[in-house]
MARLO-211149 format. One record per residue (C-alpha): chain; x, y, z negated; residue number from 1. Coordinates in nm, 2 decimals. Example, Ala and Ser with C-alpha at 12.3 -4.5 7.8 and 13.67 -1.06 7.14 Angstrom:
<chaine->A, u->1.23, v->-0.45, w->-0.78, num->1> .
<chaine->A, u->1.37, v->-0.11, w->-0.71, num->2> .
END
This chain:
<chaine->A, u->0.69, v->-2.83, w->2.38, num->1> .
<chaine->A, u->0.59, v->-2.50, w->2.56, num->2> .
<chaine->A, u->0.75, v->-2.38, w->2.88, num->3> .
<chaine->A, u->0.84, v->-2.04, w->2.68, num->4> .
<chaine->A, u->1.00, v->-2.26, w->2.39, num->5> .
<chaine->A, u->1.21, v->-2.46, w->2.67, num->6> .
<chaine->A, u->1.31, v->-2.14, w->2.86, num->7> .
<chaine->A, u->1.44, v->-1.98, w->2.52, num->8> .
<chaine->A, u->1.64, v->-2.28, w->2.41, num->9> .
<chaine->A, u->1.81, v->-2.30, w->2.77, num->10> .
<chaine->A, u->1.89, v->-1.93, w->2.76, num->11> .
<chaine->A, u->2.02, v->-1.99, w->2.38, num->12> .
<chaine->A, u->2.23, v->-2.26, w->2.50, num->13> .
<chaine->A, u->2.39, v->-2.06, w->2.79, num->14> .
<chaine->A, u->2.45, v->-1.81, w->2.59, num->15> .
<chaine->A, u->2.63, v->-1.99, w->2.32, num->16> .
<chaine->A, u->2.82, v->-2.20, w->2.62, num->17> .
<chaine->A, u->2.93, v->-1.84, w->2.71, num->18> .
<chaine->A, u->3.06, v->-1.75, w->2.39, num->19> .
<chaine->A, u->3.26, v->-2.04, w->2.35, num->20> .
<chaine->A, u->3.43, v->-1.99, w->2.72, num->21> .
<chaine->A, u->3.54, v->-1.64, w->2.58, num->22> .
<chaine->A, u->3.68, v->-1.83, w->2.24, num->23> .
<chaine->A, u->3.84, v->-2.14, w->2.38, num->24> .
<chaine->A, u->4.08, v->-2.20, w->2.63, num->25> .
<chaine->A, u->3.99, v->-2.38, w->2.91, num->26> .
<chaine->A, u->4.11, v->-2.72, w->2.84, num->27> .
<chaine->A, u->3.94, v->-2.69, w->2.51, num->28> .
<chaine->A, u->3.61, v->-2.62, w->2.65, num->29> .
<chaine->A, u->3.65, v->-2.89, w->2.92, num->30> .
<chaine->A, u->3.72, v->-3.14, w->2.61, num->31> .
<chaine->A, u->3.47, v->-3.03, w->2.36, num->32> .
<chaine->A, u->3.16, v->-2.92, w->2.55, num->33> .
<chaine->A, u->3.19, v->-3.12, w->2.91, num->34> .
<chaine->A, u->3.32, v->-3.44, w->2.76, num->35> .
<chaine->A, u->3.68, v->-3.41, w->2.91, num->36> .
<chaine->A, u->4.00, v->-3.57, w->2.79, num->37> .
<chaine->A, u->4.33, v->-3.39, w->2.80, num->38> .
<chaine->A, u->4.62, v->-3.54, w->2.99, num->39> .
<chaine->A, u->4.79, v->-3.80, w->2.74, num->40> .
<chaine->A, u->5.11, v->-3.69, w->2.55, num->41> .
<chaine->A, u->5.03, v->-3.35, w->2.62, num->42> .
<chaine->A, u->4.85, v->-3.23, w->2.35, num->43> .
<chaine->A, u->4.99, v->-2.96, w->2.08, num->44> .
<chaine->A, u->4.91, v->-3.18, w->1.77, num->45> .
<chaine->A, u->5.04, v->-3.52, w->1.93, num->46> .
<chaine->A, u->5.36, v->-3.48, w->1.73, num->47> .
<chaine->A, u->5.27, v->-3.27, w->1.40, num->48> .
<chaine->A, u->5.39, v->-3.45, w->1.10, num->49> .
<chaine->A, u->5.29, v->-3.19, w->0.83, num->50> .
<chaine->A, u->5.07, v->-3.23, w->0.54, num->51> .
<chaine->A, u->4.69, v->-3.10, w->0.59, num->52> .
<chaine->A, u->4.36, v->-3.14, w->0.71, num->53> .
<chaine->A, u->4.26, v->-3.15, w->1.09, num->54> .
<chaine->A, u->3.95, v->-2.94, w->1.16, num->55> .
<chaine->A, u->3.68, v->-2.94, w->1.45, num->56> .
<chaine->A, u->3.79, v->-2.66, w->1.64, num->57> .
<chaine->A, u->3.46, v->-2.56, w->1.73, num->58> .
<chaine->A, u->3.32, v->-2.49, w->1.38, num->59> .
<chaine->A, u->3.60, v->-2.55, w->1.12, num->60> .
<chaine->A, u->3.45, v->-2.89, w->0.96, num->61> .
<chaine->A, u->3.68, v->-3.14, w->0.83, num->62> .
<chaine->A, u->3.74, v->-3.44, w->1.02, num->63> .
<chaine->A, u->4.09, v->-3.61, w->0.91, num->64> .
<chaine->A, u->4.33, v->-3.59, w->0.65, num->65> .
<chaine->A, u->4.70, v->-3.59, w->0.78, num->66> .
<chaine->A, u->4.77, v->-3.91, w->0.57, num->67> .
<chaine->A, u->4.54, v->-4.12, w->0.80, num->68> .
<chaine->A, u->4.69, v->-4.01, w->1.12, num->69> .
<chaine->A, u->4.96, v->-4.26, w->1.28, num->70> .
<chaine->A, u->5.14, v->-4.31, w->1.60, num->71> .
<chaine->A, u->4.95, v->-4.58, w->1.81, num->72> .
<chaine->A, u->5.18, v->-4.49, w->2.12, num->73> .
<chaine->A, u->4.85, v->-4.42, w->2.34, num->74> .
<chaine->A, u->4.92, v->-4.05, w->2.40, num->75> .
<chaine->A, u->4.67, v->-3.86, w->2.18, num->76> .
<chaine->A, u->4.64, v->-3.83, w->1.80, num->77> .
<chaine->A, u->4.53, v->-4.13, w->1.64, num->78> .
<chaine->A, u->4.37, v->-4.15, w->1.29, num->79> .
<chaine->A, u->4.24, v->-4.48, w->1.11, num->80> .
<chaine->A, u->3.97, v->-4.30, w->0.93, num->81> .
<chaine->A, u->3.76, v->-3.96, w->0.90, num->82> .
<chaine->A, u->3.72, v->-3.78, w->0.59, num->83> .
<chaine->A, u->3.39, v->-3.88, w->0.56, num->84> .
<chaine->A, u->3.14, v->-4.09, w->0.76, num->85> .
<chaine->A, u->2.92, v->-3.77, w->0.80, num->86> .
<chaine->A, u->3.19, v->-3.57, w->0.97, num->87> .
<chaine->A, u->3.16, v->-3.79, w->1.28, num->88> .
<chaine->A, u->2.89, v->-3.86, w->1.47, num->89> .
<chaine->A, u->2.94, v->-4.22, w->1.68, num->90> .
<chaine->A, u->2.76, v->-4.24, w->2.03, num->91> .
<chaine->A, u->2.78, v->-4.58, w->2.25, num->92> .
<chaine->A, u->2.94, v->-4.47, w->2.57, num->93> .
<chaine->A, u->2.96, v->-4.67, w->2.93, num->94> .
<chaine->A, u->3.09, v->-4.40, w->3.11, num->95> .
<chaine->A, u->3.40, v->-4.50, w->3.40, num->96> .
<chaine->A, u->3.27, v->-4.86, w->3.38, num->97> .
<chaine->A, u->3.39, v->-4.93, w->3.03, num->98> .
<chaine->A, u->3.21, v->-5.01, w->2.68, num->99> .
<chaine->A, u->3.36, v->-4.75, w->2.44, num->100> .
<chaine->A, u->3.23, v->-4.52, w->2.15, num->101> .
<chaine->A, u->3.25, v->-4.16, w->2.15, num->102> .
<chaine->A, u->3.31, v->-3.97, w->1.86, num->103> .
<chaine->A, u->3.15, v->-3.61, w->1.83, num->104> .
<chaine->A, u->3.19, v->-3.35, w->1.53, num->105> .
<chaine->A, u->2.92, v->-3.43, w->1.32, num->106> .
<chaine->A, u->2.82, v->-3.08, w->1.25, num->107> .
<chaine->A, u->2.83, v->-2.89, w->1.60, num->108> .
<chaine->A, u->2.83, v->-3.20, w->1.85, num->109> .
<chaine->A, u->3.17, v->-3.12, w->2.01, num->110> .
<chaine->A, u->3.33, v->-3.44, w->2.20, num->111> .
<chaine->A, u->3.65, v->-3.54, w->1.99, num->112> .
<chaine->A, u->3.77, v->-3.87, w->2.18, num->113> .
<chaine->A, u->3.65, v->-4.22, w->2.11, num->114> .
<chaine->A, u->3.72, v->-4.48, w->1.85, num->115> .
<chaine->A, u->3.86, v->-4.86, w->1.90, num->116> .
<chaine->A, u->3.87, v->-5.15, w->1.69, num->117> .
<chaine->A, u->4.24, v->-5.20, w->1.70, num->118> .
<chaine->A, u->4.41, v->-4.98, w->1.45, num->119> .
<chaine->A, u->4.62, v->-5.04, w->1.15, num->120> .
<chaine->A, u->4.50, v->-5.16, w->0.79, num->121> .
<chaine->A, u->4.30, v->-5.05, w->0.61, num->122> .
<chaine->A, u->4.05, v->-4.98, w->0.84, num->123> .
<chaine->A, u->4.14, v->-5.16, w->1.17, num->124> .
<chaine->A, u->4.02, v->-4.86, w->1.35, num->125> .
<chaine->A, u->4.19, v->-4.59, w->1.57, num->126> .
<chaine->A, u->4.02, v->-4.28, w->1.60, num->127> .
<chaine->A, u->4.16, v->-4.16, w->1.92, num->128> .
<chaine->A, u->4.13, v->-3.80, w->1.93, num->129> .
<chaine->A, u->4.22, v->-3.50, w->2.21, num->130> .
<chaine->A, u->4.43, v->-3.29, w->2.05, num->131> .
<chaine->A, u->4.22, v->-3.01, w->2.22, num->132> .
<chaine->A, u->3.96, v->-3.05, w->1.98, num->133> .
<chaine->A, u->4.10, v->-2.99, w->1.69, num->134> .
<chaine->A, u->4.25, v->-2.73, w->1.47, num->135> .
<chaine->A, u->4.51, v->-2.85, w->1.17, num->136> .
<chaine->A, u->4.53, v->-2.65, w->0.86, num->137> .
<chaine->A, u->4.88, v->-2.71, w->0.69, num->138> .
<chaine->A, u->4.86, v->-2.78, w->0.31, num->139> .
<chaine->A, u->5.14, v->-2.58, w->0.18, num->140> .
<chaine->A, u->5.11, v->-2.26, w->0.36, num->141> .
<chaine->A, u->4.74, v->-2.26, w->0.51, num->142> .
<chaine->A, u->4.90, v->-2.17, w->0.85, num->143> .
<chaine->A, u->4.62, v->-2.31, w->1.15, num->144> .
<chaine->A, u->4.73, v->-2.47, w->1.45, num->145> .
<chaine->A, u->4.52, v->-2.49, w->1.71, num->146> .
<chaine->A, u->4.55, v->-2.81, w->1.97, num->147> .
END
């Protein structure tokens, strides 16, 4: 790859990051772009019980249906399955001395959280997702709530 092309890609990524910093809150940027984690039990969408769809905050890709959300007691919104396999990208994560599976948006690569094999049936999986990475669309009135 030429030096010019690498330099152009770096400039494009910096521009995108600067645009996102204007669009997102500090916590939303930290979670989605820096693979951060919001403090437990603080997320705006943790206790949301309305019917609708949870989308990626960055690119609006549908990620989870509300009927797959459940209270796991972990402090973050938890779901037992995504809307589709393509919606989520899975990455082995060995940070912090642990072995986990990171989940990212399948479209824009925004960090969402992690998936664990301790969820309820029918999948046995717990998608532990930061509220700050999500936007919720209410199916009855179309209202959108950002995490």
